Structure formats: structure tokens, C-alpha cells
C-alpha positions as CSV (number, residue, x, y, z in Angstrom):
1,M,-25.5,9.5,-21.9
2,N,-25.0,10.9,-25.4
3,I,-24.8,8.3,-28.1
4,I,-23.8,8.0,-31.8
5,L,-25.5,5.1,-33.6
6,A,-23.3,3.6,-36.4
7,G,-25.6,1.2,-38.2
8,P,-29.3,2.1,-37.9
9,G,-30.6,-1.5,-38.4
10,R,-32.8,-3.5,-36.1
11,A,-30.5,-4.1,-33.2
12,G,-28.9,-0.6,-32.9
13,T,-32.2,1.2,-33.5
14,A,-34.0,-1.0,-30.9
15,L,-31.3,-0.4,-28.3
16,C,-31.2,3.3,-29.0
17,L,-35.1,3.6,-28.8
18,A,-35.0,1.9,-25.4
19,A,-32.1,4.2,-24.3
20,A,-33.9,7.3,-25.6
21,S,-37.0,6.2,-23.6
22,A,-34.8,6.0,-20.5
23,G,-33.5,9.6,-21.0
24,H,-30.3,9.0,-23.0
25,R,-29.8,11.0,-26.1
26,V,-28.9,9.8,-29.6
27,V,-27.2,12.8,-31.1
28,A,-25.9,11.4,-34.4
29,V,-26.6,8.5,-36.8
30,L,-24.3,7.2,-39.5
31,G,-24.4,4.2,-41.9
32,R,-24.0,3.1,-45.4
33,R,-27.6,3.5,-46.6
34,P,-28.5,7.2,-46.7
35,E,-32.3,6.6,-46.4
36,A,-31.9,4.5,-43.3
37,V,-29.5,7.0,-41.7
38,E,-31.8,9.9,-42.5
39,G,-34.9,8.0,-41.2
40,A,-33.2,7.1,-37.9
41,A,-31.7,10.6,-37.5
42,A,-35.2,12.0,-37.9
43,R,-36.6,9.5,-35.4
44,F,-34.1,10.5,-32.7
45,D,-34.0,14.2,-33.7
46,A,-30.3,13.6,-34.3
47,V,-27.8,14.6,-37.0
48,A,-27.2,12.4,-40.0
49,F,-23.4,11.8,-40.5
50,G,-21.3,10.2,-43.1
51,F,-18.3,8.0,-42.6
52,D,-16.0,10.8,-43.7
53,D,-17.4,13.4,-41.2
54,D,-15.7,14.1,-37.9
55,L,-17.8,12.7,-35.1
56,P,-19.3,15.0,-32.4
57,A,-18.3,14.9,-28.8
58,V,-20.3,12.0,-27.2
59,D,-20.0,9.5,-24.4
60,L,-20.6,6.4,-26.5
61,L,-20.2,5.3,-30.1
62,M,-22.5,2.3,-30.7
63,V,-21.3,0.2,-33.6
64,A,-24.3,-1.8,-34.7
65,V,-23.2,-3.3,-38.0
66,R,-22.9,-6.9,-39.3
67,D,-20.3,-8.9,-37.6
68,D,-18.1,-9.0,-40.7
69,A,-18.1,-5.2,-41.0
70,I,-17.2,-4.3,-37.4
71,E,-13.4,-4.1,-38.0
72,E,-13.9,-2.1,-41.2
73,V,-16.2,0.4,-39.5
74,A,-13.9,0.8,-36.6
75,D,-11.0,1.4,-38.9
76,R,-12.9,4.1,-40.9
77,L,-14.2,5.9,-37.8
78,A,-11.0,5.8,-35.7
79,P,-9.4,8.9,-37.3
80,R,-12.7,10.8,-36.8
81,A,-13.5,9.8,-33.2
82,S,-11.2,12.0,-31.1
83,N,-14.2,13.5,-29.3
84,V,-15.7,10.2,-28.5
85,G,-15.2,8.7,-25.0
86,A,-16.0,5.0,-25.7
87,A,-17.2,2.6,-28.3
88,V,-19.0,-0.7,-28.2
89,H,-20.3,-3.2,-30.7
90,L,-23.3,-5.4,-30.3
91,S,-22.1,-8.7,-31.6
92,G,-22.5,-11.8,-29.5
93,L,-19.6,-13.5,-31.3
94,K,-16.9,-10.9,-31.9
95,P,-14.5,-9.9,-29.1
96,A,-13.9,-6.3,-28.0
97,A,-10.7,-6.5,-30.0
98,A,-12.7,-6.1,-33.2
99,L,-12.7,-2.4,-32.2
100,A,-8.9,-2.2,-32.0
101,P,-8.5,0.8,-34.3
102,L,-10.8,2.8,-31.9
103,A,-8.9,1.6,-28.9
104,D,-5.7,2.6,-30.6
105,A,-7.3,6.0,-31.1
106,G,-7.7,6.3,-27.3
107,L,-11.3,5.2,-26.8
108,A,-12.3,2.7,-24.2
109,T,-13.9,-0.3,-26.0
110,G,-16.2,-3.1,-25.2
111,V,-19.2,-5.2,-26.2
112,L,-22.8,-4.9,-25.3
113,H,-24.9,-7.8,-26.5
114,P,-28.6,-8.1,-25.6
115,L,-29.9,-11.7,-25.2
116,Q,-33.1,-10.9,-27.0
117,T,-34.6,-11.3,-30.5
118,L,-35.1,-8.0,-32.2
119,P,-37.5,-8.6,-35.1
120,T,-38.2,-4.9,-35.6
121,P,-36.7,-1.8,-33.9
122,E,-40.1,-1.1,-32.1
123,A,-40.7,-4.7,-31.0
124,G,-37.1,-5.0,-29.9
125,A,-37.2,-1.8,-27.9
126,E,-40.3,-3.1,-26.1
127,A,-38.7,-6.5,-25.4
128,L,-35.4,-5.2,-24.0
129,P,-36.7,-4.3,-20.5
130,G,-36.2,-7.4,-18.5
131,S,-33.7,-8.9,-20.9
132,W,-30.1,-9.9,-20.0
133,F,-27.2,-8.1,-21.6
134,A,-23.6,-9.5,-21.9
135,V,-21.2,-6.7,-21.0
136,T,-17.5,-6.9,-21.9
137,A,-15.2,-4.0,-21.0
138,H,-11.7,-4.0,-19.6
139,D,-12.0,-0.4,-18.6
140,P,-13.9,-0.2,-15.3
141,V,-15.5,3.1,-16.0
142,L,-16.9,1.9,-19.4
143,R,-18.1,-1.4,-17.7
144,S,-19.9,0.7,-15.0
145,D,-21.4,3.0,-17.7
146,L,-22.6,0.1,-19.7
147,E,-24.1,-1.6,-16.7
148,D,-25.9,1.7,-15.8
149,L,-27.2,2.0,-19.4
150,V,-28.6,-1.5,-19.3
151,A,-30.2,-0.9,-15.9
152,S,-31.7,2.4,-17.0
153,I,-33.7,0.6,-19.7
154,G,-34.8,-2.1,-17.3
155,G,-32.3,-4.8,-18.4
156,H,-30.0,-7.0,-16.4
157,P,-26.2,-6.8,-17.2
158,F,-23.8,-9.6,-16.6
159,A,-20.0,-9.7,-17.2
160,L,-18.7,-11.8,-20.1
161,D,-15.0,-12.2,-20.8
162,D,-13.9,-12.4,-24.4
163,E,-12.4,-15.8,-23.7
164,D,-15.8,-17.1,-23.0
165,R,-17.6,-15.5,-25.9
166,A,-17.5,-18.5,-28.3
167,L,-19.1,-20.8,-25.7
168,Y,-21.7,-18.1,-24.8
169,H,-22.7,-17.6,-28.5
170,A,-22.8,-21.3,-29.3
């Protein structure tokens, strides 16, 4: 699977490190802090992108930003994501609908939330194998792809409906 990481913080970088170790490829990184974007891009041998750049053709856009920034990032990226197959965010609290602008642009959308503390990207990547991951996706192909991604890094996926998200995150 080819991945774009939007938000190279602890969670997104940890998940992408684990995915890269399992044979997936992070092809582009974007975010609001240039030094973090360039550092993560170098780590993955990926291209550093800005929010105003058209996104390359990939299978998955991973939106790994603060909960209160998900909708804004989805809105900013939607006009530039015509070559992207699907998008997920990593929030345990926000529903998949937080990515509505990307869904409106034709992307399958969902949520992939690891039940794991991720104190640093490296420690997080090491902790993810064996962890449980909540998967929310109405599109059956995306749901299967996310379950396969989780399984490839040694994780255990389970389905979580958006209606149950508040109880799950409590």
C-alpha cells in the first residue's frame, strides 16, 4: 500500500514506521511544520509536500493531526486529492464524517485508531504489533484494506461503528 502521511507527529509517524517495516511505502509527507515534514520525509525516503500541492497517486491518505484540526485539513486537501483512493484519520473520538470534504471529493473514508500509547514514533512503532486497532469504514474495500494493513504490522483489527465511538473513547 502506498501512503501519504498528513501530520508527521508521534501517532502518524509511529504507524507509518510500522507500516514501512511491513513493506508498505510512505511516498509523501505533509504538515504545518516544515522541519517536521522534511525530517519525516527523509526518514521514509518520501517527498515533502505542502498543503497547496496536488497530492500524488496513492492508496491511502493518513490524516494524523490533532482532533480539532481534522476537518480543516480534510477541507484543505480535498481539492488536491483526486489521485488518492481513500483517507483515514487516527482519532479515537471523531467520526469518519470528520473527513466529509474528502468523501465529497470521491475518496472512501474511515477511521483507524490504535489502542496503544505512542510516547515516541520509535517506541510506538515497536508497541503496535500485538495491539488492537479500531477500524471504521462504510466502504467494504477500505475496511478490508485497513484490516489487511493492521494485520500486516501484527495488529488485531476490530470493527467500530461511529455511533459507538463516544462510548469506546470514554
